[in-house]
N, C-alpha and C positions, 0 to 999 in steps of 0.2 A: 671155216674155222682158221684161228691164226696159223701162219706158216712159221716154222722157225726160224727162218731169218730174220721175219717180223717181230717175232716173240724176242730173241736175240737183241734187235735193234731197241725195242722197248724197255727191255731189264737193262741194258747199259745206261739207256738216257734216265732212268728212274735210280740207277745206280749212282749215277753222276750229280743227281737231285739229293740224294739224300743227305742229311736230312733233312727233309720239308715239314712243314705244319701242317700235319694230319689230321684227320677228323677226332680218330681215337687221342691224340696228343691235347688237340684243344680240351676235350672233355675230361681227358684225366688230369689236366694241368690244373683244372677246378675243382679236383677231386681227393687231390692229394691229402690234404688236411685229415686230421685225425675227425672222424663224427662218430655220433650215436647212433644206433639202430633205428630210431624215429626220426631220422633228417628228413623233411621233406625236399624232395629234388626237383627245383622250378629252375634249372639252369641249361636244358641241352634243349627245352622244344618235345619232349617226349612227350606220350600220348598215355596217360596215368590209366587209360582203360584198356590197355592193352589189345593184343591179336582177338578177333573175332572167334567163338568158342568153335567154330568149323575149322578154324585155322590151328589152335590148340590140338584138335581131335587129330588134324593130319599130321598134325609134328609128333605126337605122341605114337599113332600108327604106323609113321613110318620110320620110326627109330632104330629098327632092326633092320631096314634096309640102306642103311648108312655103312653096310661092308660092301656097296658096290659103288660104280659112277654115275649109273642112269644115264648116259649121255641120250639115251632113247627117248627122254621125256623132254629134252628142251625143244624139240620140235614142237610138239603139243602147247608149250607153254609161249612160244613165240606167237603162234597160232592164237591163243587167248589172248593174249596182250594185244595183236593185230585187231582181232576182231571187237575188243572193249574201245579200241580209238577209231574203227572205221578204217583201218590202215591195210597194207598188204604184207605179207609177211617181210618181203624183201625191205619194207619201211622202218622194221623195228630190231632193235637191239638189246639185250638186258644185260644186267651188271649186279656187282654187287654192291648194291646200294645204288643210288643215282649217281652218285658221286664218281663211281666206276666208268660211267659213259661221259660223264664229265672231263674227266681225264682225257679219256680218246679222244675228246675234241679237241682239247688244247693239244694233245700231241699230233695231230692230224691237220689241222688248220691255224697252229700259230708258229711263228720260226724268228729266228734273231730280226727279221727284215718285217714280218708279216706280225702284229703287235695282238695281243688280248686287250679291248679295249671295254672298260667299265666305268663304273660311278661308285663312290665310295661314302657312306661305309656301304658292304654286302658282305657275303659268305665270302670267308678268306680263302677257303680252302684252294680253288681255281686261281686265285691270283699268286698265290704261294707257289702253288706249281710251276706256274708258268715261269716265274722268277725263278724258283732253282733248276728251271731246264734251262734257261738263260735266255726265253724269250722277250724280244719287247714287249713293256707293259704301258698302256696309259690309262691314268686314272684321273676323274674328274669328279667334283662332287657333285653329287644328289641337286636335285631343284631344289628350288624354296615350297614346294608342295611334298617333299620328300619322293616325289618319281624320278626316274632314269630319265635325263638331258636326252631325249633321242636323236635333235636335230645335231645337236654338238657331237655325239657320239658318230652319227653318220660322217660328220666333217672331219673326224679325226678319222677313220677309216680310209676314206677317200683322199686324206692328203697321205697317209702311210702305201697307198697303194693296195688298199685289200687287208683283211685281218679276221680276227673273230671277237664280233661284240656279244659280251654277256651281261645279260639281264634275270635279275632275281624278282619273280612277279608271283606273289607278293613277295617283297624283298626282306629278307634275312641281314640285318636284325630288325630294321625300322619298323617290319610290320606292313607296311605303306602298298599303295597299288600305283603302276604307271598304267594309266588310262588306256582301252582299249584301240581308242583311237590313234594314241600314240604309236602303239604297237603296229597297228596297219600302216601309218605312216611310214614306217621304219621298213617294215616289209616291202612297200612300193620303193623306195629311195635307196635300197640298200647299193652300197659302190660295189664296182666290178671287182670280182676274189676277196667278197667278204661274205662270214657267214653270221648269222643269227642265233645265239644260244640262249633261249628261253627256260630259265630253271623253274618248274613248277611245284616243288616241292610242298609249299603250302597253300596251294589252289584251291582244294577241298574245303576249306576253313573258309575263303570268302565266299558271299551272298553269288548266286549265279548271274544274279542282277546287275554285280559290280563288275565281274570280269568275265572274259570269256578266253577260253584256252586257245595258244596260237597251236595249237595241233591242226586247225584246218588249215594253215597254212604249207605243214608237212603234207597233208591231202591234194592240195594246188601244186603239189611239187616244187616248192619255193625254197631258197638256199636259207633253211630254220631247219635248227635242232631244237627238239623240247626234251626236257628228262622231267621223269616223276619216280617216287618213292612209295613204297609201303613204311616207310619207317614213322611216319606222321599220322594222319588221318587212320590209317590200319593200324596203328599201334604196334608196329613189327621192327622196332628200331634193332633189335638184337639180330633179327633174319636175316638183315642185309640182304633185300632185294629191291631192285630198281630196274629202270627201263628207259628208253629212248625212242623217239621217232624220228625219222628223216627221210629226205630223198634219199631212194635205191644207191647213189653212187655216193652219198656222204655215209650213209651207212658203210658201205665196203672200204670205203677211206678211213673210220674211225675203228674197223673189224680188226685193223692191222695192228692196233695197239690193246690189242683187249683179245680173251680166247671165248668170250661168250659163256662162260661157265660157271655156276653159282652153287653152293652146296645144297643136297637133294631135299634137304628139310625147309630150307626158305622156299624154295621153290615149290613145293606142293601145299606150303603154308599161303604163300602169295596165290596160289592156284585156288584156294578154296576163299580167301579173302576177296578175289576178285569177282567172283561168284555172288558175293553178298552185297555187291557194288551199290545196287539199286536202291536198297533199304537202308545198309549201314552206312554211307556218306551224309546222308541228309539228317540221320538221326543224331549222328555224332558232331557233325555241323551245328544244329541247332542248339546241344547240348553245351559246346564250347562257346558258341554266340551267348547263350544266357550267363554261364561264367562269366566271360569276359565281358558283358556289359555290366555284371552287376560290379566288377572290379571296377569298371572305367564310372561308374555313375558314385563309389565310393571316394575317387580320386577326387571327382569334381566337387564332392562334399568337403573334402578338406583343401581344398584350390590347390591341387597338385596339376599340374600341364603333363601333357604325353600326347605321342604319335598316335592319329586316329587308327586303330587296330583292324589287321585283315585276316592276319595268321592265329595259329595259337599262341600268341605270345602278346605283349605288351612292351612299350618302350617308354621308361617313365623318366623325366625331366626332375632331376632331385637337388639340382642346383650344388653338388659337391661331388668330390671325388668317388667313383664308382667302388675304387679297390677297397678303400677302407671302411666303404660302408657295406659291401658283399662280406668283407671279414665280419664284420659286426652281427651282420644277419645270420651269418656259419654258426657263429659261436651261440646263435639261438635256436639252431636245428633246421634253417631254412637254407637252403642254396640256392642262388640266384645267379644271373648271366655274367659273366668276364666282362670287362671294357672291352669298347667296338671304338678304336679311333676312328675319327676324331670327336665322338662323343664322350668325351671322358665322364660326363657329369649326368649322362642318362644310361638308366638301369633298365637291363632286360629281364622279364618274367616270363615264365611259360605259365599256361595255364593249367592247373590241374585239379583237382576234384573241390568238391566244395568244402570237404574240411580243410585239404592243404590250402584253399585259397583263405580259410580264417585265419589257419596259424598264419600265412605270410602276412593278412594286415594287422595281427596283432605283432608280430615283430618285427614288421616294418615301421611301423607307426612309434614303437619304442625306441627305435634306432632313430629316426626321422627327428625325433622330439627331443632327443636326449642333448 
């Protein structure tokens, strides 16, 4: 568990960084406007199916248990996570969503001289936290195929004398993949003093034949950190449960910047959902793939371009300003993704239910054709 000295150092760093662009602030920014009760929310990559029934039951039954801290359950949670990824318990740490683990990695493996190195556009929170903490940041553009340019990332790390390379795979907001051969090359060619962080928040939505988890490099004791969340395919964004896998010494380094504690209801819900992984993940992946495929077919019919998607969202080229377009969509009762620089003319839309996507297509075409 985190020491008092380390906790004080972490809180001081976060206080100095505030206010920084947080996950909550990004979501709230998109939802500040007045809206009707039947608004379709396709803006935050949430899963409309919600938690599995077993997780809901665990939350309901556990409500009366919230009077206690339940530290005694954290060990069993760590063991369950480790078993799920064929890791040792020393290679696992959990957090309040995967962002908690990502934040700890940034605190542990970057500094004013050891940069965070990534390509954009990607998930903004790690970049904004690093910037707020005064860390050096190197941002490259994504490759022409929307993958992370792994050789250039390695070159930047070598030039800097080390650092933290961040890759989101599948990437948010583009929904694109970085090929497993590229990830393998990067792991094999990591410069000294360099850690690779692979954010796999959306990996379960991609076909297993198209992507391989970087967790195998953790099992090989490579300089790799992999993060996962229960927010996406498990439908538990509000439960705030996530975890990471890394070499034992990397876990110890990150643990100086977090306390490895989450609310007991999120823990119990995650434990219940984890037990259903073998059946829940394939069925939900297939459902999202079907609805996503239908949207893509509709876009092709309308001669609209998009980035080939592998997450539970699609990035559509609307060839006009996203802010005005999104505001018009919102007035029609459909909330869509915010702008992601530099893709100011591309719109991210989350995959919802069949009924929600019908609402989206209707509102989208009205706004697009106006």
